[in-house]
C-alpha positions as CSV (number, residue, x, y, z in Angstrom):
1,X,-18.3,11.9,1.3
2,X,-14.9,10.5,1.1
3,X,-13.1,7.2,2.4
4,X,-11.5,7.9,5.9
5,X,-9.1,5.1,5.7
6,X,-8.5,1.9,4.4
7,X,-7.4,-0.8,6.6
8,X,-4.7,-3.5,6.0
9,X,-3.8,-6.9,8.0
10,X,-0.3,-7.8,8.2
11,X,2.4,-10.0,9.5
12,X,4.9,-7.7,8.9
13,X,3.6,-4.4,10.6
14,X,7.0,-2.6,10.6
15,X,8.2,-3.6,7.2
16,X,4.7,-2.2,5.6
17,X,5.0,1.1,7.6
18,X,8.8,1.6,6.4
19,X,7.5,0.8,2.6
20,X,4.7,3.3,2.6
21,X,7.0,6.0,4.8
22,X,10.0,5.6,2.4
23,X,8.6,5.3,-1.0
24,X,5.2,7.5,-0.6
25,X,6.3,10.1,2.0
26,X,3.3,8.8,4.4
27,X,3.8,10.0,8.1
28,X,3.4,7.4,10.6
29,X,1.6,8.1,14.1
30,X,3.2,6.5,17.1
31,X,2.2,2.6,17.2
32,X,-0.7,1.5,18.9
33,X,-0.6,-1.3,21.1
34,X,-3.1,-3.5,23.0
35,X,-1.6,-6.2,24.8
36,X,-4.7,-7.5,26.3
37,X,-5.9,-8.3,22.6
38,X,-2.1,-9.0,21.2
39,X,-3.0,-5.9,18.7
40,X,-0.6,-3.4,17.1
41,X,-1.5,-0.9,14.4
42,X,-0.3,2.5,12.8
43,X,-2.4,5.1,10.8
44,X,0.0,6.3,8.0
45,X,-1.2,9.8,6.7
46,X,-0.2,10.8,3.1
47,X,0.3,14.4,1.8
48,X,-3.4,14.9,0.8
49,X,-4.7,13.6,4.4
50,X,-5.6,10.3,2.9
51,X,-5.0,7.8,5.5
52,X,-4.1,4.0,5.8
53,X,-4.4,1.8,8.8
54,X,-1.9,-1.1,9.1
55,X,-2.8,-3.7,11.5
56,X,-1.1,-6.7,13.0
57,X,-2.1,-9.5,15.5
58,X,-0.8,-12.8,16.7
59,X,-3.8,-14.7,15.3
60,X,-3.7,-13.6,11.9
61,X,-4.3,-16.5,9.3
62,X,-2.6,-16.4,5.7
63,X,-4.7,-16.5,2.8
64,X,-3.9,-16.8,-0.6
65,X,-3.4,-13.3,-2.3
66,X,-5.3,-13.9,-5.6
67,X,-5.6,-11.4,-8.7
68,X,-9.0,-12.9,-9.4
69,X,-10.7,-13.2,-6.0
70,X,-14.3,-12.8,-6.0
71,X,-14.5,-10.8,-3.2
72,X,-12.1,-8.6,-0.9
73,X,-9.8,-5.7,-1.6
74,X,-8.0,-6.1,-5.4
75,X,-5.9,-3.1,-5.2
76,X,-5.6,0.6,-4.2
77,X,-4.0,3.7,-5.5
78,X,-1.7,6.4,-4.6
79,X,-1.8,9.4,-7.0
80,X,1.8,11.1,-7.4
81,X,1.9,14.4,-9.1
82,X,3.9,13.6,-12.5
83,X,3.8,11.0,-15.0
84,X,7.7,10.9,-14.4
85,X,6.8,10.0,-10.8
86,X,5.1,7.5,-11.8
87,X,8.3,6.0,-13.6
88,X,10.6,7.2,-11.1
89,X,8.8,5.2,-8.2
90,X,8.2,2.3,-10.1
91,X,12.0,1.8,-11.1
92,X,13.1,2.8,-7.4
93,X,10.8,-0.2,-6.2
94,X,12.1,-2.6,-8.9
95,X,15.5,-1.9,-8.2
96,X,15.0,-2.4,-4.2
97,X,13.4,-5.6,-5.2
98,X,9.8,-5.0,-5.3
99,X,7.6,-6.8,-8.1
100,X,6.5,-5.0,-10.8
101,X,3.3,-6.6,-12.1
102,X,1.7,-4.2,-14.2
103,X,4.3,-2.3,-16.4
104,X,3.9,1.9,-16.6
105,X,1.2,2.5,-19.0
106,X,-1.6,4.9,-20.0
107,X,-4.8,3.2,-19.6
108,X,-8.1,3.6,-21.5
109,X,-9.6,5.9,-19.5
110,X,-6.5,8.2,-19.3
111,X,-4.6,7.5,-16.4
112,X,-0.7,6.5,-16.3
113,X,-0.4,3.9,-14.0
114,X,1.9,1.1,-12.9
115,X,1.4,-2.0,-10.5
116,X,3.7,-3.0,-7.8
117,X,3.1,-5.5,-5.1
118,X,3.9,-4.0,-1.3
119,X,6.0,-6.4,1.2
120,X,2.6,-8.2,1.8
121,X,1.8,-8.5,-1.7
122,X,-1.2,-6.3,-1.9
123,X,-1.6,-4.7,-5.5
124,X,-0.8,-1.1,-5.6
125,X,-1.5,1.3,-8.4
126,X,0.9,4.1,-8.9
127,X,-1.2,6.9,-10.6
128,X,-1.2,10.2,-12.5
C-alpha cells in the first residue's frame, strides 16, 4: 500500500499551487470548481507520482498552526535527488522570502533535511 495523496485546505489556492509547481516541479491539473458548493481544488503530481490536493472553499476557518499540536498534520516531506539539492532549494526559498525553520542538517537516522514553511505556514521537510 501507499498513500495516494495528501489534501490541504488553503485560502491561498493559486499561491500554494504556484509554490509547489515552481520550487518542486509539481504538475498541476486544471482547476476543479464546484460553483454550488463554492469549492475549488488542484491536484499536483510530483515526478515520482506522489500527489498533493490543494483545496479551497469560501467557508474556511483559520486555525493556529502550532508545531506542537496534539493531533493533525505536523509536516510532510518532499525528497530531492542530492544533498546539494536540499541546500540549493532551501537557499532559494529563503532568498524568495519563505521561512526556513529548520536549517539543513543530518538527522540521527541519516537523513539530510531542512524545514521550510509553505505560503500557508505548513511545515515542509526537504529531504535526501
